[in-house]
ROTI-656758 format. One record per residue (C-alpha): x, y, z; residue number from 0; chain; residue in one letter. Coordinates in Angstrom, 1 decimal. Example, Ala and Ser with C-alpha at 12.3 -4.5 7.8 and 13.67 -1.06 7.14 Angstrom:
<u->12.3, v->-4.5, w->7.8, k->0, c->A, r->A> .
<u->13.7, v->-1.1, w->7.1, k->1, c->A, r->S> .
This chain:
<u->21.9, v->-0.7, w->-16.6, k->0, c->A, r->X> .
<u->24.4, v->0.3, w->-13.7, k->1, c->A, r->X> .
<u->22.7, v->-1.7, w->-10.7, k->2, c->A, r->X> .
<u->25.3, v->-0.2, w->-8.0, k->3, c->A, r->X> .
<u->24.5, v->3.4, w->-8.6, k->4, c->A, r->X> .
<u->21.0, v->2.2, w->-8.7, k->5, c->A, r->X> .
<u->20.8, v->0.4, w->-5.4, k->6, c->A, r->X> .
<u->23.5, v->2.9, w->-3.4, k->7, c->A, r->X> .
<u->20.9, v->5.6, w->-4.7, k->8, c->A, r->X> .
<u->17.4, v->3.5, w->-3.3, k->9, c->A, r->X> .
<u->19.3, v->2.3, w->0.0, k->10, c->A, r->X> .
<u->19.8, v->6.3, w->0.5, k->11, c->A, r->X> .
<u->15.9, v->7.0, w->-0.4, k->12, c->A, r->X> .
<u->15.4, v->4.4, w->2.2, k->13, c->A, r->X> .
<u->17.4, v->5.2, w->4.8, k->14, c->A, r->X> .
<u->16.3, v->8.7, w->4.4, k->15, c->A, r->X> .
<u->12.5, v->8.0, w->4.3, k->16, c->A, r->X> .
<u->12.2, v->5.4, w->7.2, k->17, c->A, r->X> .
<u->14.3, v->8.5, w->9.5, k->18, c->A, r->X> .
<u->11.5, v->11.4, w->8.2, k->19, c->A, r->X> .
<u->8.7, v->8.8, w->8.1, k->20, c->A, r->X> .
<u->8.6, v->7.4, w->11.2, k->21, c->A, r->X> .
<u->9.4, v->10.5, w->13.6, k->22, c->A, r->X> .
<u->6.5, v->12.4, w->11.1, k->23, c->A, r->X> .
<u->4.2, v->9.8, w->12.0, k->24, c->A, r->X> .
<u->4.6, v->9.7, w->15.6, k->25, c->A, r->X> .
<u->3.9, v->13.5, w->15.7, k->26, c->A, r->X> .
<u->1.1, v->12.9, w->13.7, k->27, c->A, r->X> .
<u->0.0, v->10.1, w->16.4, k->28, c->A, r->X> .
<u->0.3, v->12.6, w->19.1, k->29, c->A, r->X> .
<u->-1.6, v->15.5, w->17.0, k->30, c->A, r->X> .
<u->-4.4, v->13.0, w->16.8, k->31, c->A, r->X> .
<u->-4.4, v->12.2, w->20.1, k->32, c->A, r->X> .
<u->-4.0, v->15.1, w->21.8, k->33, c->A, r->X> .
<u->-5.0, v->18.1, w->19.1, k->34, c->A, r->X> .
<u->-8.4, v->16.7, w->17.6, k->35, c->A, r->X> .
<u->-11.7, v->18.1, w->17.6, k->36, c->A, r->X> .
<u->-13.9, v->16.5, w->19.9, k->37, c->A, r->X> .
<u->-16.4, v->16.1, w->17.4, k->38, c->A, r->X> .
<u->-14.3, v->13.6, w->15.3, k->39, c->A, r->X> .
<u->-15.5, v->10.3, w->17.7, k->40, c->A, r->X> .
<u->-13.4, v->6.8, w->17.0, k->41, c->A, r->X> .
<u->-12.1, v->8.6, w->13.3, k->42, c->A, r->X> .
<u->-9.4, v->9.5, w->15.5, k->43, c->A, r->X> .
<u->-8.4, v->5.8, w->16.0, k->44, c->A, r->X> .
<u->-9.0, v->5.5, w->12.2, k->45, c->A, r->X> .
<u->-6.2, v->7.9, w->11.4, k->46, c->A, r->X> .
<u->-3.7, v->7.1, w->14.2, k->47, c->A, r->X> .
<u->-4.3, v->3.4, w->12.7, k->48, c->A, r->X> .
<u->-3.2, v->4.8, w->9.1, k->49, c->A, r->X> .
<u->-0.2, v->6.6, w->11.0, k->50, c->A, r->X> .
<u->1.3, v->3.1, w->12.6, k->51, c->A, r->X> .
<u->0.3, v->0.7, w->9.6, k->52, c->A, r->X> .
<u->2.9, v->3.2, w->7.9, k->53, c->A, r->X> .
<u->5.0, v->3.2, w->10.5, k->54, c->A, r->X> .
<u->5.3, v->-1.0, w->10.1, k->55, c->A, r->X> .
<u->5.4, v->-0.2, w->6.4, k->56, c->A, r->X> .
<u->8.2, v->1.7, w->6.1, k->57, c->A, r->X> .
<u->10.3, v->-0.4, w->8.1, k->58, c->A, r->X> .
<u->9.5, v->-3.6, w->6.6, k->59, c->A, r->X> .
<u->10.5, v->-1.8, w->3.4, k->60, c->A, r->X> .
<u->13.6, v->-0.8, w->4.9, k->61, c->A, r->X> .
<u->14.7, v->-4.1, w->6.1, k->62, c->A, r->X> .
<u->13.2, v->-6.0, w->3.2, k->63, c->A, r->X> .
<u->14.8, v->-3.4, w->0.3, k->64, c->A, r->X> .
<u->12.3, v->-4.7, w->-2.2, k->65, c->A, r->X> .
<u->13.2, v->-4.7, w->-5.7, k->66, c->A, r->X> .
<u->10.9, v->-5.0, w->-8.4, k->67, c->A, r->X> .
<u->11.1, v->-6.2, w->-12.0, k->68, c->A, r->X> .
<u->9.0, v->-7.4, w->-14.8, k->69, c->A, r->X> .
<u->10.0, v->-10.4, w->-16.4, k->70, c->A, r->X> .
<u->7.6, v->-11.3, w->-19.4, k->71, c->A, r->X> .
<u->4.8, v->-12.7, w->-17.7, k->72, c->A, r->X> .
<u->6.0, v->-12.4, w->-14.3, k->73, c->A, r->X> .
<u->6.3, v->-9.4, w->-11.9, k->74, c->A, r->X> .
<u->9.1, v->-10.3, w->-9.3, k->75, c->A, r->X> .
<u->9.3, v->-8.6, w->-5.9, k->76, c->A, r->X> .
<u->13.5, v->-9.5, w->-5.1, k->77, c->A, r->X> .
<u->15.1, v->-9.5, w->-1.7, k->78, c->A, r->X> .
<u->18.1, v->-9.6, w->-0.7, k->79, c->A, r->X> .
<u->19.1, v->-12.8, w->1.2, k->80, c->A, r->X> .
<u->22.2, v->-13.3, w->1.1, k->81, c->A, r->X> .
<u->24.1, v->-11.9, w->4.1, k->82, c->A, r->X> .
<u->21.1, v->-10.8, w->5.5, k->83, c->A, r->X> .
<u->20.3, v->-11.3, w->9.2, k->84, c->A, r->X> .
<u->17.4, v->-13.3, w->8.9, k->85, c->A, r->X> .
<u->17.5, v->-16.9, w->7.3, k->86, c->A, r->X> .
<u->16.2, v->-17.6, w->3.5, k->87, c->A, r->X> .
<u->12.9, v->-18.7, w->4.8, k->88, c->A, r->X> .
<u->12.5, v->-16.1, w->6.4, k->89, c->A, r->X> .
<u->13.5, v->-13.1, w->4.2, k->90, c->A, r->X> .
<u->11.0, v->-15.4, w->1.8, k->91, c->A, r->X> .
<u->8.3, v->-14.5, w->4.4, k->92, c->A, r->X> .
<u->9.2, v->-11.2, w->4.8, k->93, c->A, r->X> .
<u->9.0, v->-10.8, w->1.5, k->94, c->A, r->X> .
<u->5.7, v->-12.0, w->1.5, k->95, c->A, r->X> .
<u->4.7, v->-9.8, w->4.1, k->96, c->A, r->X> .
<u->6.3, v->-6.8, w->2.2, k->97, c->A, r->X> .
<u->3.8, v->-7.4, w->-0.9, k->98, c->A, r->X> .
<u->1.1, v->-7.9, w->1.1, k->99, c->A, r->X> .
<u->1.1, v->-5.2, w->3.3, k->100, c->A, r->X> .
<u->1.5, v->-3.1, w->-0.2, k->101, c->A, r->X> .
<u->-1.7, v->-4.7, w->-1.5, k->102, c->A, r->X> .
<u->-3.9, v->-3.9, w->1.9, k->103, c->A, r->X> .
<u->-2.8, v->-0.7, w->2.6, k->104, c->A, r->X> .
<u->-5.3, v->0.3, w->0.2, k->105, c->A, r->X> .
<u->-8.1, v->-1.2, w->2.3, k->106, c->A, r->X> .
<u->-7.0, v->0.8, w->4.7, k->107, c->A, r->X> .
<u->-8.0, v->4.0, w->2.8, k->108, c->A, r->X> .
<u->-11.0, v->2.2, w->2.0, k->109, c->A, r->X> .
<u->-12.0, v->1.9, w->5.5, k->110, c->A, r->X> .
<u->-11.6, v->5.4, w->6.0, k->111, c->A, r->X> .
<u->-13.3, v->6.4, w->2.9, k->112, c->A, r->X> .
<u->-16.0, v->4.3, w->4.3, k->113, c->A, r->X> .
<u->-16.0, v->5.8, w->7.8, k->114, c->A, r->X> .
<u->-16.3, v->9.1, w->6.3, k->115, c->A, r->X> .
<u->-19.2, v->8.6, w->4.3, k->116, c->A, r->X> .
<u->-21.2, v->6.9, w->7.1, k->117, c->A, r->X> .
<u->-20.6, v->9.7, w->9.4, k->118, c->A, r->X> .
<u->-22.5, v->12.0, w->7.2, k->119, c->A, r->X> .
<u->-25.8, v->9.7, w->8.3, k->120, c->A, r->X> .
<u->-26.8, v->9.8, w->12.0, k->121, c->A, r->X> .
<u->-27.9, v->6.5, w->12.2, k->122, c->A, r->X> .
<u->-25.7, v->4.8, w->10.1, k->123, c->A, r->X> .
<u->-22.3, v->6.1, w->11.7, k->124, c->A, r->X> .
<u->-23.4, v->4.3, w->14.8, k->125, c->A, r->X> .
<u->-22.0, v->0.6, w->13.4, k->126, c->A, r->X> .
<u->-18.9, v->2.6, w->14.4, k->127, c->A, r->X> .
<u->-19.4, v->3.6, w->17.7, k->128, c->A, r->X> .
<u->-17.5, v->2.4, w->20.6, k->129, c->A, r->X> .
<u->-15.5, v->-1.4, w->20.6, k->130, c->A, r->X> .
<u->-17.4, v->-2.0, w->16.9, k->131, c->A, r->X> .
<u->-14.8, v->0.1, w->15.4, k->132, c->A, r->X> .
<u->-12.3, v->-2.7, w->16.2, k->133, c->A, r->X> .
<u->-14.2, v->-5.3, w->13.8, k->134, c->A, r->X> .
<u->-13.8, v->-2.4, w->11.4, k->135, c->A, r->X> .
<u->-9.6, v->-2.1, w->12.4, k->136, c->A, r->X> .
<u->-9.5, v->-5.6, w->11.7, k->137, c->A, r->X> .
<u->-10.9, v->-5.7, w->7.8, k->138, c->A, r->X> .
<u->-7.3, v->-4.6, w->6.5, k->139, c->A, r->X> .
<u->-5.6, v->-7.1, w->8.8, k->140, c->A, r->X> .
<u->-7.8, v->-10.0, w->7.1, k->141, c->A, r->X> .
<u->-7.5, v->-8.7, w->3.4, k->142, c->A, r->X> .
<u->-3.4, v->-8.6, w->4.6, k->143, c->A, r->X> .
<u->-3.5, v->-12.4, w->5.7, k->144, c->A, r->X> .
<u->-5.1, v->-13.1, w->2.6, k->145, c->A, r->X> .
<u->-2.6, v->-11.5, w->0.2, k->146, c->A, r->X> .
<u->0.2, v->-12.9, w->2.6, k->147, c->A, r->X> .
<u->-1.2, v->-16.6, w->2.5, k->148, c->A, r->X> .
<u->-1.9, v->-16.4, w->-1.3, k->149, c->A, r->X> .
<u->1.9, v->-15.0, w->-2.3, k->150, c->A, r->X> .
<u->3.3, v->-17.2, w->0.1, k->151, c->A, r->X> .
<u->1.5, v->-20.7, w->-1.4, k->152, c->A, r->X> .
<u->1.1, v->-19.7, w->-5.3, k->153, c->A, r->X> .
<u->3.6, v->-17.1, w->-5.9, k->154, c->A, r->X> .
<u->7.0, v->-18.2, w->-4.5, k->155, c->A, r->X> .
<u->9.9, v->-19.3, w->-6.2, k->156, c->A, r->X> .
<u->10.2, v->-22.7, w->-7.6, k->157, c->A, r->X> .
<u->13.8, v->-24.3, w->-9.0, k->158, c->A, r->X> .
<u->11.9, v->-24.3, w->-12.4, k->159, c->A, r->X> .
<u->11.4, v->-20.7, w->-13.0, k->160, c->A, r->X> .
<u->15.1, v->-19.6, w->-10.6, k->161, c->A, r->X> .
<u->16.8, v->-21.6, w->-13.5, k->162, c->A, r->X> .
<u->13.8, v->-19.8, w->-16.0, k->163, c->A, r->X> .
<u->14.9, v->-16.1, w->-15.2, k->164, c->A, r->X> .
<u->18.2, v->-17.0, w->-13.9, k->165, c->A, r->X> .
<u->20.0, v->-15.5, w->-16.7, k->166, c->A, r->X> .
<u->17.4, v->-12.4, w->-17.0, k->167, c->A, r->X> .
<u->18.2, v->-11.4, w->-13.6, k->168, c->A, r->X> .
<u->22.3, v->-11.4, w->-14.2, k->169, c->A, r->X> .
<u->22.2, v->-9.3, w->-17.3, k->170, c->A, r->X> .
<u->19.4, v->-6.8, w->-16.3, k->171, c->A, r->X> .
<u->20.1, v->-6.1, w->-12.5, k->172, c->A, r->X> .
<u->23.6, v->-7.8, w->-12.1, k->173, c->A, r->X> .
<u->22.2, v->-9.8, w->-9.3, k->174, c->A, r->X> .
<u->23.2, v->-13.7, w->-9.0, k->175, c->A, r->X> .
<u->19.6, v->-15.0, w->-8.5, k->176, c->A, r->X> .
<u->20.8, v->-17.3, w->-5.7, k->177, c->A, r->X> .
<u->22.0, v->-14.4, w->-3.4, k->178, c->A, r->X> .
<u->17.9, v->-13.5, w->-3.5, k->179, c->A, r->X> .
<u->14.7, v->-14.7, w->-2.5, k->180, c->A, r->X> .
<u->11.7, v->-13.3, w->-5.2, k->181, c->A, r->X> .
<u->7.7, v->-13.7, w->-4.9, k->182, c->A, r->X> .
<u->5.1, v->-12.3, w->-7.7, k->183, c->A, r->X> .
<u->2.2, v->-13.0, w->-9.5, k->184, c->A, r->X> .
<u->2.2, v->-15.0, w->-12.7, k->185, c->A, r->X> .
<u->-0.7, v->-16.0, w->-15.1, k->186, c->A, r->X> .
<u->1.4, v->-17.7, w->-17.9, k->187, c->A, r->X> .
<u->4.2, v->-20.3, w->-17.3, k->188, c->A, r->X> .
<u->6.7, v->-20.7, w->-20.3, k->189, c->A, r->X> .
<u->8.9, v->-23.4, w->-21.0, k->190, c->A, r->X> .
<u->12.3, v->-23.8, w->-22.3, k->191, c->A, r->X> .
<u->10.6, v->-23.3, w->-26.3, k->192, c->A, r->X> .
<u->8.8, v->-20.2, w->-25.1, k->193, c->A, r->X> .
<u->5.4, v->-21.9, w->-25.3, k->194, c->A, r->X> .
<u->3.2, v->-20.3, w->-22.3, k->195, c->A, r->X> .
<u->0.4, v->-22.2, w->-20.7, k->196, c->A, r->X> .
<u->-2.1, v->-20.6, w->-18.6, k->197, c->A, r->X> .
<u->-1.8, v->-21.6, w->-14.5, k->198, c->A, r->X> .
<u->-4.8, v->-22.3, w->-13.3, k->199, c->A, r->X> .
<u->-3.8, v->-22.1, w->-10.1, k->200, c->A, r->X> .
<u->-2.0, v->-19.1, w->-10.6, k->201, c->A, r->X> .
<u->-5.2, v->-17.8, w->-12.4, k->202, c->A, r->X> .
<u->-7.0, v->-18.1, w->-9.8, k->203, c->A, r->X> .
<u->-5.2, v->-16.9, w->-7.4, k->204, c->A, r->X> .
<u->-4.7, v->-13.6, w->-8.8, k->205, c->A, r->X> .
<u->-8.6, v->-13.3, w->-9.4, k->206, c->A, r->X> .
<u->-8.5, v->-13.6, w->-5.7, k->207, c->A, r->X> .
<u->-5.7, v->-10.6, w->-6.0, k->208, c->A, r->X> .
<u->-7.7, v->-8.5, w->-8.0, k->209, c->A, r->X> .
<u->-11.0, v->-9.0, w->-6.0, k->210, c->A, r->X> .
<u->-9.1, v->-7.2, w->-2.9, k->211, c->A, r->X> .
<u->-7.9, v->-4.6, w->-5.0, k->212, c->A, r->X> .
<u->-11.1, v->-3.7, w->-6.8, k->213, c->A, r->X> .
<u->-13.4, v->-4.0, w->-4.3, k->214, c->A, r->X> .
<u->-11.1, v->-1.4, w->-1.8, k->215, c->A, r->X> .
<u->-11.1, v->0.9, w->-5.4, k->216, c->A, r->X> .
<u->-14.5, v->0.5, w->-5.7, k->217, c->A, r->X> .
<u->-15.1, v->1.4, w->-1.9, k->218, c->A, r->X> .
<u->-12.8, v->4.7, w->-2.3, k->219, c->A, r->X> .
<u->-14.3, v->6.0, w->-5.3, k->220, c->A, r->X> .
<u->-18.1, v->5.3, w->-4.4, k->221, c->A, r->X> .
<u->-17.4, v->6.1, w->-0.7, k->222, c->A, r->X> .
<u->-15.5, v->9.3, w->-2.0, k->223, c->A, r->X> .
<u->-17.7, v->10.5, w->-4.6, k->224, c->A, r->X> .
<u->-20.9, v->10.2, w->-2.0, k->225, c->A, r->X> .
<u->-18.8, v->12.2, w->0.1, k->226, c->A, r->X> .
<u->-18.3, v->15.3, w->-2.4, k->227, c->A, r->X> .
<u->-21.7, v->15.2, w->-3.5, k->228, c->A, r->X> .
<u->-23.1, v->15.1, w->0.6, k->229, c->A, r->X> .
<u->-20.7, v->17.4, w->2.0, k->230, c->A, r->X> .
<u->-20.8, v->20.1, w->-1.1, k->231, c->A, r->X> .
<u->-24.7, v->19.9, w->-1.4, k->232, c->A, r->X> .
<u->-26.5, v->18.2, w->1.6, k->233, c->A, r->X> .
<u->-24.5, v->20.3, w->3.9, k->234, c->A, r->X> .
<u->-24.6, v->23.4, w->3.2, k->235, c->A, r->X> .
<u->-28.3, v->22.8, w->3.7, k->236, c->A, r->X> .
<u->-28.1, v->21.0, w->7.0, k->237, c->A, r->X> .
<u->-28.4, v->22.4, w->10.3, k->238, c->A, r->X> .
<u->-25.1, v->21.5, w->11.4, k->239, c->A, r->X> .
<u->-22.8, v->23.9, w->12.9, k->240, c->A, r->X> .
<u->-20.5, v->25.9, w->11.1, k->241, c->A, r->X> .
<u->-17.7, v->23.8, w->13.1, k->242, c->A, r->X> .
<u->-19.0, v->20.4, w->11.9, k->243, c->A, r->X> .
<u->-19.3, v->21.6, w->8.4, k->244, c->A, r->X> .
<u->-15.7, v->22.5, w->8.7, k->245, c->A, r->X> .
<u->-14.3, v->19.8, w->10.1, k->246, c->A, r->X> .
<u->-15.8, v->17.3, w->7.6, k->247, c->A, r->X> .
<u->-14.6, v->19.4, w->4.6, k->248, c->A, r->X> .
<u->-11.1, v->19.3, w->6.6, k->249, c->A, r->X> .
<u->-10.9, v->15.5, w->7.2, k->250, c->A, r->X> .
<u->-12.5, v->14.9, w->3.8, k->251, c->A, r->X> .
<u->-10.1, v->16.9, w->1.5, k->252, c->A, r->X> .
<u->-7.5, v->16.1, w->3.8, k->253, c->A, r->X> .
<u->-8.3, v->11.9, w->3.1, k->254, c->A, r->X> .
<u->-8.7, v->12.5, w->-0.3, k->255, c->A, r->X> .
<u->-5.1, v->14.3, w->-1.0, k->256, c->A, r->X> .
<u->-3.4, v->11.2, w->1.3, k->257, c->A, r->X> .
<u->-5.8, v->8.7, w->-0.8, k->258, c->A, r->X> .
<u->-4.2, v->10.3, w->-3.8, k->259, c->A, r->X> .
<u->-0.4, v->10.1, w->-3.1, k->260, c->A, r->X> .
<u->-0.5, v->5.9, w->-3.2, k->261, c->A, r->X> .
<u->-2.6, v->5.9, w->-6.0, k->262, c->A, r->X> .
<u->-0.8, v->7.8, w->-8.0, k->263, c->A, r->X> .
<u->2.8, v->6.4, w->-6.2, k->264, c->A, r->X> .
<u->1.9, v->2.5, w->-6.3, k->265, c->A, r->X> .
<u->-1.5, v->1.2, w->-7.0, k->266, c->A, r->X> .
<u->-1.9, v->2.9, w->-10.4, k->267, c->A, r->X> .
<u->2.0, v->1.9, w->-11.5, k->268, c->A, r->X> .
<u->1.7, v->-1.4, w->-10.1, k->269, c->A, r->X> .
<u->-1.8, v->-2.1, w->-11.9, k->270, c->A, r->X> .
<u->-0.3, v->-1.4, w->-14.8, k->271, c->A, r->X> .
<u->2.6, v->-3.3, w->-14.6, k->272, c->A, r->X> .
<u->0.3, v->-6.5, w->-13.5, k->273, c->A, r->X> .
<u->-2.1, v->-5.9, w->-16.5, k->274, c->A, r->X> .
<u->1.3, v->-5.9, w->-18.9, k->275, c->A, r->X> .
<u->1.8, v->-9.2, w->-17.4, k->276, c->A, r->X> .
<u->-1.9, v->-10.5, w->-18.5, k->277, c->A, r->X> .
<u->-1.2, v->-9.7, w->-21.9, k->278, c->A, r->X> .
<u->2.1, v->-10.8, w->-21.7, k->279, c->A, r->X> .
<u->4.1, v->-6.9, w->-22.6, k->280, c->A, r->X> .
<u->7.3, v->-6.9, w->-20.6, k->281, c->A, r->X> .
<u->7.6, v->-3.5, w->-18.9, k->282, c->A, r->X> .
<u->11.6, v->-4.1, w->-17.8, k->283, c->A, r->X> .
<u->13.5, v->-1.7, w->-15.8, k->284, c->A, r->X> .
<u->10.4, v->0.7, w->-15.9, k->285, c->A, r->X> .
<u->9.2, v->-1.6, w->-12.7, k->286, c->A, r->X> .
<u->11.8, v->-0.5, w->-10.8, k->287, c->A, r->X> .
<u->9.9, v->3.4, w->-10.4, k->288, c->A, r->X> .
<u->7.6, v->1.4, w->-7.7, k->289, c->A, r->X> .
<u->10.6, v->0.7, w->-5.9, k->290, c->A, r->X> .
<u->11.4, v->3.8, w->-5.4, k->291, c->A, r->X> .
<u->7.6, v->4.9, w->-4.7, k->292, c->A, r->X> .
<u->7.7, v->2.5, w->-1.8, k->293, c->A, r->X> .
<u->10.6, v->4.5, w->0.2, k->294, c->A, r->X> .
<u->8.8, v->7.6, w->-0.4, k->295, c->A, r->X> .
<u->5.0, v->6.9, w->0.3, k->296, c->A, r->X> .
<u->5.5, v->7.1, w->4.5, k->297, c->A, r->X> .
<u->7.1, v->10.1, w->4.2, k->298, c->A, r->X> .
<u->4.8, v->12.1, w->2.0, k->299, c->A, r->X> .
<u->1.2, v->10.9, w->3.2, k->300, c->A, r->X> .
<u->1.0, v->12.2, w->6.5, k->301, c->A, r->X> .
<u->2.0, v->15.7, w->5.5, k->302, c->A, r->X> .
<u->-2.4, v->16.0, w->4.2, k->303, c->A, r->X> .
<u->-3.4, v->15.7, w->7.3, k->304, c->A, r->X> .
<u->-0.9, v->17.6, w->9.1, k->305, c->A, r->X> .
<u->-1.2, v->20.8, w->7.0, k->306, c->A, r->X> .
<u->-5.2, v->20.8, w->6.0, k->307, c->A, r->X> .
<u->-6.4, v->19.7, w->9.3, k->308, c->A, r->X> .
<u->-7.0, v->23.2, w->11.3, k->309, c->A, r->X> .
<u->-6.3, v->22.4, w->14.6, k->310, c->A, r->X> .
<u->-2.9, v->20.3, w->13.9, k->311, c->A, r->X> .
<u->-1.6, v->23.1, w->11.6, k->312, c->A, r->X> .
<u->-2.4, v->25.8, w->14.4, k->313, c->A, r->X> .
<u->-0.3, v->23.3, w->16.6, k->314, c->A, r->X> .
<u->2.8, v->23.0, w->14.6, k->315, c->A, r->X> .
<u->2.7, v->26.3, w->14.0, k->316, c->A, r->X> .
<u->2.7, v->27.5, w->17.5, k->317, c->A, r->X> .
């Protein structure tokens, strides 16, 4: 493949994406703080939280310029170290941090769905009242730390694997492996004879990663379905005011669309790639799509909140 064209286009996408995403999310934070309906309570802090998270995500993606590549039993995230402002060790840490933010972002949306579901039950909603919200906001950070530590301790580059992928990286990506750092999950190690042996440390570490992914995804689907049932049936016969029902609907559907964006752009493609490594199927350059989706995601994700929540939409028009 012509990496020079790919790199230039990806770099342009990252620059444009960062320049659009950050002002857009800052503007959304302003609207959330000043134009949110009073009835949403502490949920506005969750909305600000996700916008701030996406700003940081965009900045780290811009700094690291992550490049994904699938190679037989491993998917690696490549970050350029040669010519970087940061040391090689710092580039490796930033690479792990990018993976951690990528993974824990799903938990951010899981927390949103949990809040939206709990908010439909007055007594249950109290667990988010006041300063209790701080505890809930720490959960995605805990997930992120587990991702970071797992990748840093288990899935970093090794001299043996570096030599093993040297030729492939040069042929497919026109990259000298000595000029980059990489990190990535795997299940098997392959020797010079092409024999795959299950690496049990990596296997159990990937079990931790999959637990983080599936627990977040399960929370999204269960709470999302519960919200849909409750809003479509329960609120129709409740004594809540029409305004409250309208706000509940707006926030729920904005959240559904906002969550669907990273699921379609990032989580489903990355899960497919990770599964392919488990069954030892090489998807090769197809995994590069995720590099673009990382750059695009912070741009498009704020849009549902801006245009579906009526008070925000009116503020934009006025």
